[in-house]
C-alpha positions, -999 to +999 in steps of 0.1 A: +060-218-197+069-198-228+104-212-228+091-247-229+067-239-258+096-222-277+119-252-271+093-276-285+087-255-316+125-250-320+130-287-319+103-293-345+120-268-368+154-283-363+140-318-369+122-308-401+088-315-387+081-278-394+100-268-426+106-234-442+073-221-456+052-241-432+027-224-409+033-226-372+001-237-353-021-208-344-020-191-310-054-207-303-041-242-312-009-238-291-029-224-262-052-254-262-023-278-266-004-263-236-035-254-216-024-219-212-033-183-221-021-166-252+005-145-233+031-173-230+023-183-266+031-148-279+063-147-258+074-180-273+067-169-308+085-136-302+115-155-290+116-176-322+111-145-343+140-129-326+162-159-335+152-156-372+133-190-372+098-177-379+082-146-393+048-131-383+024-108-400-010-095-390-040-117-399-021-149-406-003-177-386+034-174-380+055-191-407+089-209-406+116-192-426+148-205-440+177-197-418+203-174-434+240-183-435+261-157-417+293-146-433+318-125-414+333-097-435+360-086-410+380-117-418+388-136-449+373-171-449+373-191-482+338-199-494+346-237-494+357-237-457+329-214-447+303-237-462+318-268-445+319-250-412+281-244-417+276-281-422+266-278-459+282-289-491+300-263-512+298-264-550+313-245-579+304-242-616+330-223-636+315-201-663+347-184-675+384-186-672+402-163-696+431-140-703+421-104-712+433-069-712+430-051-679+409-023-694+385-009-667+400-032-641+435-018-644+431+008-616+417-019-592+447-042-598+473-014-601+483-023-636+482-007-670+450-010-691+470-028-718+484-054-693+471-089-694+450-101-665+431-133-657+393-132-654+371-158-637+333-161-634+322-189-611+288-198-596+290-210-560+264-233-545+254-245-510+239-280-510+233-276-547+215-243-544+228-213-563+240-189-537+267-165-550+282-155-583+319-147-583+336-123-607+374-125-600+402-106-616+439-115-611+473-101-621+488-123-647+514-139-625+490-151-599+461-158-623+479-180-647+483-206-619+445-211-622+449-228-656+467-256-638+437-269-617+400-278-620+383-247-606+351-266-599+370-288-574+393-264-555+391-233-533+409-207-554+419-188-522+435-219-507+451-230-539+467-197-546+480-196-510+496-230-515+515-218-546+528-186-531+500-161-533+483-160-499+460-131-489+478-111-463+457-079-464+423-071-478+397-045-481+359-052-483+331-030-495+295-041-491+265-027-510+233-038-528+228-039-566+202-050-590+207-084-606+219-081-642+212-105-670+240-129-660+231-127-623+195-135-630+202-165-652+227-181-629+212-173-595+177-180-608+161-148-598+143-121-619+165-095-635+165-064-612+162-084-580+182-067-552+213-088-543+242-082-519+275-073-534+308-079-516+338-063-534+373-072-523+408-061-529+435-087-518+472-080-512+502-103-508+529-102-481+546-073-499+514-053-500+509-057-537+474-061-551+470-094-569+432-100-568+401-078-572+368-096-568+331-089-568+308-115-552+271-113-556+250-131-530+214-140-528+202-119-498+176-145-489+203-171-483+233-151-469+237-122-445+269-104-436+281-099-400+308-076-387+325-078-353+333-045-337+355-038-307+336-007-296+327+029-306+353+048-325+368+078-307+355+102-333+320+088-330+317+074-365+301+041-371+300+041-409+317+060-437+293+079-460+301+080-497+289+103-523+279+094-559 
């Protein structure tokens, strides 16, 4: 019985009859509709909660939540392709494309602080909704190619790969930070809001670093997933860092 109840509610959510923010019918209402006790109702709601479709809290009806987009971090998938695979429309609004001295980014890119690099700041959208803010830094040779195209209309990763700068190796670091003034303005959240940060170092076929990026995602829209093949032989699951 509970699987039938869960299936019906799931279909209503998928069809938009129940939308994010809507209350799910109460346990009493569902029990009356299905002529059953509250046990199967609670099992059905628990199943939907486990799927991330609803949230429940004491003293109020269950509520439909917006499904989060999963992004794998153990592989490199361009944002544009990832969005289309999800069935949503990607968007980009370039805020900055400039030449600058490497300065504090020199160590990340393996260049001198006085060397010229290319800096990009780009807001990424899913179905028109601000989702992620990119801060990208490139060595001059790779980055200058970005002045040749409309960055609002291309995948930078795919474009650079097409002109001889494919990502062959990368390293990701995930953490959480407070939204700064620029994050808050572009992602439309209060300053200080916790957001997910994905930092990446990208290498070419010769092992040379040509890109250092920092992507800041709205945690209410995106979650990261990691595929693992098993438990490491030394028993470590994560690496602890000091600071």
